[in-house]
Structure formats: C-alpha cells, structure tokens
C-alpha positions in Angstrom: 0.0 0.0 0.0 3.1 2.2 0.0 3.8 2.6 3.7 7.1 1.2 5.2 6.1 -0.6 8.4 8.4 -2.8 10.5 6.9 -4.8 13.5 9.1 -6.7 16.0 7.9 -8.9 18.8 10.0 -8.0 21.8 8.3 -10.2 24.4 5.3 -12.6 24.5 2.6 -11.9 26.9 -0.4 -14.0 27.8 -3.7 -13.0 29.5 -4.2 -12.4 32.3 -0.6 -11.5 33.2 0.0 -9.7 29.9 3.3 -7.9 29.5 3.7 -8.5 25.8 5.7 -5.9 23.9 5.6 -5.2 20.2 7.7 -2.4 18.7 6.5 -0.7 15.5 8.6 1.6 13.2 6.4 3.4 10.6 7.8 5.7 8.0 5.5 8.5 6.8 4.2 8.3 3.2 2.3 10.9 1.1 -0.7 8.6 0.7 -1.7 5.0 1.0 -2.5 3.2 -2.3 -5.6 1.0 -2.5 -5.1 -2.8 -2.5 -7.6 -5.1 -4.3 -7.7 -8.8 -3.7 -10.5 -10.0 -5.9 -9.7 -13.7 -5.5 -8.1 -15.8 -2.8 -5.7 -17.5 -5.2 -4.1 -21.0 -5.0 -2.6 -22.0 -1.7 1.2 -22.1 -2.1 2.1 -22.9 1.5 0.6 -23.3 5.0 1.9 -23.9 8.5 0.9 -23.7 12.1 2.9 -22.5 15.1 2.0 -23.0 18.7 3.6 -20.8 21.4 3.5 -22.0 25.0 4.8 -20.2 28.2 4.6 -21.5 31.7 2.5 -24.5 30.8 3.5 -28.0 29.7 4.8 -28.2 26.1 2.4 -31.1 25.6 -0.5 -28.6 25.4 1.1 -27.0 22.3 1.8 -30.4 20.8 -1.8 -31.4 21.3 -3.0 -28.2 19.6 -0.7 -28.8 16.7 -1.7 -32.5 16.4 -5.4 -31.4 16.2 -4.6 -28.8 13.5 -2.5 -31.3 11.6 -5.3 -33.9 11.6 -8.0 -31.4 10.7 -6.1 -29.7 7.9 -4.3 -32.8 6.6 -0.9 -31.2 7.3 2.4 -33.1 7.9 4.8 -32.5 10.8 7.0 -30.2 8.8 4.1 -27.7 8.7 3.7 -27.8 12.5 6.1 -25.9 14.8 6.2 -25.7 18.6 7.8 -22.7 20.3 8.4 -22.9 24.1 9.0 -19.4 25.4 10.1 -18.2 28.9 7.7 -19.3 31.6 7.8 -15.8 33.1 6.0 -14.6 30.0 3.0 -16.8 30.7 1.1 -18.8 31.6 -0.6 -19.2 28.3 -0.7 -20.5 24.8 -1.3 -19.1 21.4 -1.6 -20.6 17.9 -0.8 -18.9 14.6 -1.9 -20.3 11.3 -0.3 -18.9 8.2 -1.7 -19.5 4.7 0.3 -18.3 1.7 -1.8 -17.8 -1.4 -0.6 -17.1 -5.0 -2.2 -13.7 -5.0 
C-alpha cells in the first residue's frame, strides 16, 4: 500500500498476566495506495505455530496435532515454540496460509 512498516515482537505476553511488547517503526508516506484482492488464489504454503509459556509443552503439541489432523498437514508444517515461563502462563496458535495472490 506504500507505507514502510516494521513490526518486531520483543516479548510474548499471555492473558491475564500480559506484559507482551511489540515495537513498530512506521515511515510517513504521502498517501496509501488501495489494494484489491479479488480472489483468494491458489494455496502455495501453509503452516501452524504453537507458542507456550509457563504450561506444559504437551499442550502445544496437542494443539498442533489437532490442527494437523483437521487440515491434513504433515509434521514439517507444525512448529512448537516454548518461550520463557515468566511470559505466561498461556498458549497461542498462529496459522499462516500463503496464497498465489
């Protein structure tokens, strides 16, 4: 759309403790350009990531196994990230679908 934006995850944070930190660097631009996505396109890639903090890693493995079965994905598409327990307790799942458009 024309804007230069950089986002960086500094620290995870899970409800209710919170404490997550995201840093954003946004460069000004004269105007934003419209973006049209008329079709979804063909799926090129897909993966799931589970993030766990302060809880057993088995929770994240269970989440990923359920997603893998439901979506028909293999183990290479499923990634577990165990982050510092002081950033939890909690879990989050991120699904990424890459389309041709």
